Wavefront OBJ file of the C-alpha trace (Angstrom):
o trace
v -59.273 -67.890 -17.979
v -61.920 -70.326 -16.584
v -63.407 -70.746 -13.202
v -62.250 -73.535 -12.119
v -58.878 -72.223 -12.675
v -59.348 -69.639 -9.808
v -61.221 -72.328 -7.681
v -58.009 -74.364 -8.048
v -55.946 -71.408 -6.760
v -57.921 -70.611 -4.082
v -57.957 -74.080 -2.759
v -54.220 -73.699 -2.315
v -54.596 -70.280 -1.171
v -56.679 -71.624 1.345
v -54.317 -74.618 2.159
v -51.110 -72.605 2.374
v -53.357 -70.530 5.142
v -53.992 -73.658 6.602
v -50.133 -74.859 6.268
v -48.547 -71.448 7.778
v -50.829 -71.484 10.809
v -50.188 -75.125 11.333
v -46.515 -74.304 11.945
v -46.813 -70.963 13.271
v -48.919 -73.056 16.637
v -46.110 -76.053 16.191
v -43.431 -73.751 16.686
v -44.849 -71.178 18.717
v -48.195 -72.011 20.215
v -49.618 -69.381 18.854
v -52.244 -68.781 16.419
v -51.797 -65.471 14.880
v -55.077 -65.087 13.047
v -56.478 -65.746 16.526
v -54.239 -63.786 18.912
v -53.399 -61.217 16.156
v -49.319 -61.671 16.741
v -46.716 -64.027 18.062
v -45.197 -63.122 20.964
v -41.967 -64.891 21.916
v -40.222 -64.187 25.194
v -36.667 -64.563 25.992
v -35.474 -64.182 29.154
v -35.746 -59.937 29.437
v -36.111 -59.575 25.756
v -39.814 -59.903 24.347
v -41.034 -59.959 20.592
v -43.968 -59.369 18.485
v -44.292 -60.939 15.320
v -46.761 -60.572 12.898
v -47.992 -63.934 11.251
v -48.710 -62.523 8.126
v -45.061 -62.548 7.385
v -44.260 -65.392 7.782
v -47.581 -66.484 6.077
v -46.111 -64.566 3.281
v -42.454 -65.840 3.168
v -44.315 -69.385 2.871
v -46.830 -69.005 0.500
v -43.984 -66.988 -2.172
v -42.320 -69.971 -1.391
v -44.500 -72.796 -2.275
v -46.127 -71.124 -4.929
v -42.854 -70.487 -6.316
v -42.513 -74.120 -6.844
v -45.250 -74.827 -7.904
v -45.772 -72.559 -10.848
v -42.473 -73.648 -11.917
v -42.699 -77.378 -12.147
v -46.440 -75.856 -14.238
v -43.472 -73.393 -15.705
v -46.129 -70.391 -15.687
v -48.791 -71.987 -18.010
v -51.278 -71.219 -15.305
v -52.405 -66.932 -15.679
v -54.662 -67.880 -12.546
v -51.512 -68.828 -10.574
v -49.327 -66.580 -12.459
v -51.465 -63.652 -11.236
v -52.090 -64.589 -7.722
v -47.932 -65.421 -7.568
v -47.615 -61.455 -9.308
v -49.859 -60.417 -5.672
v -48.206 -62.052 -3.484
v -44.622 -61.059 -4.286
v -45.639 -57.952 -4.278
v -47.204 -57.778 -1.402
v -43.577 -60.070 -0.116
v -41.770 -56.656 -2.007
v -44.137 -54.855 0.329
v -42.469 -56.537 3.253
v -39.276 -56.402 3.045
v -39.240 -52.649 1.940
v -40.733 -52.134 5.416
v -37.903 -53.706 6.600
v -35.790 -52.288 4.733
v -36.633 -49.483 6.237
v -36.932 -50.281 9.991
v -32.980 -51.620 9.185
v -32.558 -47.838 7.553
v -34.129 -46.450 10.618
v -31.543 -48.503 12.692
v -28.320 -47.486 11.016
v -29.592 -44.072 11.142
v -30.017 -43.834 15.129
v -27.153 -45.466 15.803
v -28.944 -49.032 16.845
v -32.270 -49.094 19.499
v -32.505 -46.547 21.953
v -31.770 -48.174 25.452
v -34.050 -46.480 28.566
v -33.213 -44.139 30.162
v -31.852 -41.917 26.759
v -27.835 -40.650 27.059
v -28.899 -38.355 23.813
v -27.607 -35.649 26.089
v -24.115 -37.051 26.998
v -22.029 -35.838 24.155
v -20.921 -37.417 21.006
v -17.537 -38.656 21.474
v -17.801 -40.751 18.218
v -19.223 -40.781 14.715
v -21.142 -43.956 13.523
v -19.151 -45.960 10.831
v -20.871 -48.201 8.588
v -19.238 -51.749 9.298
v -18.788 -54.729 6.708
v -22.308 -56.347 8.391
v -24.537 -52.865 8.005
v -22.890 -52.961 4.083
v -23.480 -56.628 2.910
v -26.837 -56.368 4.598
v -27.757 -53.291 2.465
v -26.775 -55.003 -0.342
v -28.565 -57.654 -0.011
v -31.752 -55.890 0.871
v -31.501 -53.757 -2.310
v -30.508 -57.019 -4.502
v -33.677 -58.990 -3.086
v -35.800 -55.978 -3.711
v -34.614 -56.119 -7.271
v -34.778 -59.692 -7.741
v -38.439 -59.925 -6.705
v -39.195 -56.851 -9.022
v -37.788 -57.848 -11.969
v -39.503 -61.670 -11.215
v -43.201 -59.615 -11.371
v -41.797 -58.293 -14.779
v -41.388 -61.606 -16.097
v -44.645 -63.131 -14.594
v -46.768 -60.224 -16.468
v -44.412 -61.599 -19.672
v -45.397 -65.330 -19.196
v -49.617 -63.932 -18.067
v -49.232 -61.454 -20.922
v -47.949 -64.186 -23.773
v -50.439 -66.937 -22.018
v -53.447 -64.757 -22.556
v -52.423 -63.905 -26.189
v -52.758 -67.782 -27.044
v -55.930 -68.034 -24.978
v -57.397 -65.286 -27.652
l 1 2 3 4 5 6 7 8 9 10 11 12 13 14 15 16 17 18 19 20 21 22 23 24 25 26 27 28 29 30 31 32 33 34 35 36 37 38 39 40 41 42 43 44 45 46 47 48 49 50 51 52 53 54 55 56 57 58 59 60 61 62 63 64 65 66 67 68 69 70 71 72 73 74 75 76 77 78 79 80 81 82 83 84 85 86 87 88 89 90 91 92 93 94 95 96 97 98 99 100 101 102 103 104 105 106 107 108 109 110 111 112 113 114 115 116 117 118 119 120 121 122 123 124 125 126 127 128 129 130 131 132 133 134 135 136 137 138 139 140 141 142 143 144 145 146 147 148 149 150 151 152 153 154 155 156 157 158 159 160 161 162
């Protein structure tokens, strides 16, 4: 593992950070590094998004294409891609937990709370909830498997480098 390889990968990460923030500035008119988050106003709805999730999504896609073209032959590239995938997996777990919380409570609560009213029906999972749950779980399993694959490829590269 040469220092030049790590410098190249850090330049890739820096350029991805600039590209992701330029996209966010062009799309939403805000820079998450300065503002902290992206605020979207839609009529009477106010959404706040983290810019890091969008950065990880863009970085994972570009790094995945880059390393696939290189056939996973760079140890620093494999390590950085694995770390990006791990961070993306963590963000996906957070999304899954939030989605489960919404399902558990029957959706978002509207003010004033109507919890004093008797529950007239039992919430039933519909096809959209089930397919979303299956998609989230299968994506988490696929990312975990790909992280293991990267570990295997990196281990094989380090054996041949010795």
